[in-house]
C-alpha positions as CSV (number, residue, x, y, z in Angstrom):
1,X,-0.4,0.4,-0.2
2,X,0.8,3.7,-0.3
3,X,3.5,4.3,2.2
4,X,2.3,7.6,3.0
5,X,-1.7,6.8,3.2
6,X,-1.6,6.3,7.0
7,X,-3.2,8.4,9.8
8,X,-2.0,11.5,10.8
9,X,-2.7,13.9,13.4
10,X,-1.2,17.5,12.6
11,X,-0.9,20.6,15.4
12,X,-1.2,24.0,14.2
13,X,2.2,26.0,15.1
14,X,1.9,29.5,17.1
15,X,1.5,33.2,15.9
16,X,3.2,35.6,17.5
17,X,0.7,36.3,20.2
18,X,0.7,32.6,21.7
19,X,4.3,32.5,21.3
20,X,4.8,35.8,23.3
21,X,2.0,34.1,25.8
22,X,4.1,30.8,26.4
23,X,7.2,32.4,27.0
24,X,5.6,34.6,29.3
25,X,4.3,31.6,31.0
26,X,7.2,29.7,31.1
27,X,9.4,32.5,32.3
28,X,6.6,32.5,35.5
29,X,7.3,28.9,35.6
30,X,10.9,29.5,36.3
31,X,12.9,30.9,39.8
32,X,12.8,34.0,40.1
33,X,14.9,36.6,39.3
34,X,15.9,34.6,36.2
35,X,16.7,36.8,32.9
36,X,13.7,36.4,30.7
37,X,13.7,35.0,27.1
38,X,10.9,36.4,25.2
39,X,11.0,37.7,21.2
40,X,12.8,40.9,21.7
41,X,15.7,38.8,22.6
42,X,15.4,35.9,19.9
43,X,14.7,38.6,17.5
44,X,18.7,40.6,18.3
45,X,20.1,36.7,18.8
46,X,18.8,35.9,14.8
47,X,17.3,37.9,12.7
48,X,14.9,35.3,11.6
49,X,15.0,33.1,14.4
50,X,11.2,34.3,15.4
51,X,9.6,32.1,12.6
52,X,11.3,28.7,14.5
53,X,8.9,29.2,17.3
54,X,5.9,29.0,15.6
55,X,6.9,25.6,15.7
56,X,5.6,24.7,20.1
57,X,8.2,21.9,20.2
58,X,11.4,24.0,18.8
59,X,10.1,27.0,20.8
60,X,10.3,24.6,24.1
61,X,13.5,23.1,23.4
62,X,15.0,26.7,22.9
63,X,13.4,28.1,26.7
64,X,14.4,24.9,27.9
65,X,18.4,25.1,26.7
66,X,17.9,29.0,27.7
67,X,16.5,28.3,31.0
68,X,18.8,25.3,32.0
69,X,22.5,25.9,30.0
70,X,22.2,30.2,29.4
71,X,21.8,32.3,26.4
72,X,25.1,31.4,25.1
73,X,24.0,28.2,24.2
74,X,21.1,29.4,21.6
75,X,23.4,31.7,19.8
76,X,25.0,29.3,17.8
77,X,21.9,27.8,14.7
78,X,24.2,24.8,14.0
79,X,24.0,23.8,17.8
80,X,19.8,24.9,17.3
81,X,19.5,23.0,14.7
82,X,21.6,19.9,16.0
83,X,19.9,20.0,19.4
84,X,16.5,20.4,18.1
85,X,16.9,17.2,15.4
86,X,18.4,15.0,18.8
87,X,15.7,16.0,20.8
88,X,12.6,15.3,18.4
89,X,14.5,12.0,17.3
90,X,15.3,10.4,20.9
91,X,11.8,11.3,22.2
92,X,10.4,8.7,20.0
93,X,12.3,6.1,21.6
94,X,12.5,7.1,25.2
95,X,8.6,5.2,25.8
96,X,8.4,2.0,24.2
97,X,9.2,-0.3,27.5
98,X,13.0,-0.2,26.9
99,X,16.0,1.1,27.9
100,X,17.2,4.9,28.1
101,X,20.4,3.8,26.5
102,X,19.1,1.1,23.9
103,X,16.3,4.2,22.8
104,X,19.5,6.6,22.3
105,X,21.5,4.2,20.6
106,X,18.4,3.3,18.2
107,X,17.7,6.9,18.3
108,X,21.4,7.8,16.5
109,X,21.1,5.3,14.1
110,X,18.2,7.0,13.3
111,X,20.1,10.4,12.5
112,X,22.4,8.4,10.4
113,X,19.5,7.5,8.1
114,X,18.0,10.8,8.5
115,X,21.2,12.3,7.0
116,X,21.8,9.1,4.5
117,X,17.3,10.4,3.3
118,X,18.8,14.0,3.0
119,X,21.8,13.3,0.8
120,X,19.8,11.6,-1.6
121,X,17.3,14.7,-1.9
122,X,20.0,17.1,-1.9
123,X,21.8,14.7,-4.7
124,X,19.4,13.0,-6.7
125,X,19.0,14.6,-10.5
126,X,15.4,14.1,-9.9
127,X,15.1,16.5,-7.2
128,X,12.6,19.4,-8.1
129,X,11.6,22.7,-5.6
130,X,8.1,21.8,-4.3
131,X,5.7,24.9,-4.0
132,X,3.1,24.3,-0.8
133,X,-0.1,25.5,-1.3
134,X,-1.7,28.4,1.0
135,X,-4.0,25.1,3.0
136,X,-0.9,22.9,3.2
137,X,0.6,22.1,7.2
138,X,3.2,25.4,5.9
139,X,2.6,26.6,9.4
140,X,5.0,23.9,10.7
141,X,8.0,24.5,8.9
142,X,10.6,26.0,10.4
143,X,11.8,28.8,8.4
144,X,8.8,30.2,5.6
145,X,10.4,28.6,3.0
146,X,8.3,29.0,-0.5
147,X,9.3,25.8,-2.2
148,X,10.7,22.5,-0.3
149,X,13.2,19.9,-2.1
150,X,11.1,17.0,-3.1
151,X,12.5,13.4,-4.6
152,X,9.9,10.6,-6.2
153,X,8.7,8.4,-3.5
154,X,10.3,5.7,-4.7
155,X,14.1,7.3,-4.1
156,X,13.2,7.6,-0.9
157,X,11.9,4.3,-0.1
158,X,14.6,2.5,-1.3
159,X,17.0,4.5,0.7
160,X,14.6,3.6,3.7
161,X,14.4,-0.1,3.1
162,X,18.4,-0.1,3.3
163,X,18.4,2.1,6.5
164,X,15.4,-0.3,8.2
165,X,17.5,-3.4,7.3
166,X,20.9,-2.0,8.9
167,X,18.4,-0.9,12.0
168,X,16.9,-4.6,12.2
169,X,20.5,-6.1,12.0
170,X,22.4,-3.4,14.7
171,X,19.3,-2.9,17.1
172,X,17.6,-4.8,20.0
173,X,14.8,-3.4,18.8
174,X,13.5,-6.7,16.8
175,X,9.6,-5.5,17.3
176,X,10.1,-3.6,14.5
177,X,9.3,-4.5,10.6
178,X,11.0,-3.2,7.5
179,X,7.8,-1.3,6.8
180,X,6.5,-0.5,10.5
181,X,10.2,1.4,10.4
182,X,9.7,3.0,7.0
183,X,6.5,4.0,8.3
184,X,8.0,5.7,11.6
185,X,10.4,7.6,9.0
186,X,7.7,9.0,6.6
187,X,5.0,10.0,9.3
188,X,6.6,12.3,11.9
189,X,7.4,16.2,11.9
190,X,10.6,16.3,9.5
191,X,8.9,14.9,6.1
192,X,5.8,16.2,3.7
193,X,4.7,14.6,1.0
194,X,2.5,15.7,-2.1
195,X,1.9,14.2,-5.8
196,X,4.2,11.4,-5.2
197,X,7.0,12.9,-4.0
198,X,8.6,13.1,-0.7
199,X,11.4,16.0,1.0
200,X,12.0,17.6,4.2
201,X,9.1,20.0,5.3
202,X,12.1,22.5,6.2
203,X,15.1,23.0,3.7
204,X,16.6,24.3,6.9
205,X,17.4,21.0,8.3
206,X,17.8,18.9,4.9
207,X,20.5,21.7,4.6
208,X,21.6,21.1,8.3
209,X,21.7,17.6,7.4
210,X,23.8,17.5,4.5
211,X,26.4,19.9,5.9
212,X,26.6,17.1,9.3
213,X,27.6,14.8,6.8
214,X,30.1,16.5,4.8
215,X,31.8,17.6,8.4
216,X,32.1,14.0,9.1
217,X,33.4,13.3,5.7
218,X,36.1,16.3,5.9
219,X,37.0,15.2,9.7
220,X,37.6,11.8,8.1
221,X,40.0,13.5,5.8
222,X,41.9,15.7,8.5
């Protein structure tokens, strides 16, 4: 059956007023005297970072990092995306009755397959920029990208099939089948689909994953 024809729940993103309200409520819950994270502070750090706060999960990650580690830890855009991607993935494997260590190991393999998918999209000769319509879930993207890079579903499935087989072979999570892992990848925050094509719903996540793979390759050469 069609791998992307599965039930999904889409959460609405925050508008600016909801972001301001959420940050105020979060600050009221931390110890008195703590510096506040607000929209003005985020806008000064990065001109377009405020767009990312439309995604509640990303906003929570920013606030948690700011109040636990300080403003320096949210000044580096690369670190922000690294933390966001890792946190989004690891959250999928902290339950299910498995030990945290095994869940962490599985999530790192999951990250590697995401990088494989990003590189496949980046390197595909059939990659196209797909315009998301006004009624699509565009509010979920971290930045207001007008078009996303997408490739035919069959190319994504081929990469996923190889990655899923490796995940099963290297993991104790034997309850997963190849098809189950494929569905877990496609039915999550990172991907958008339409007209037989699949891509990362946020171009910045796509390019972050490609850049991280390139940095790893360069590190091995030095």
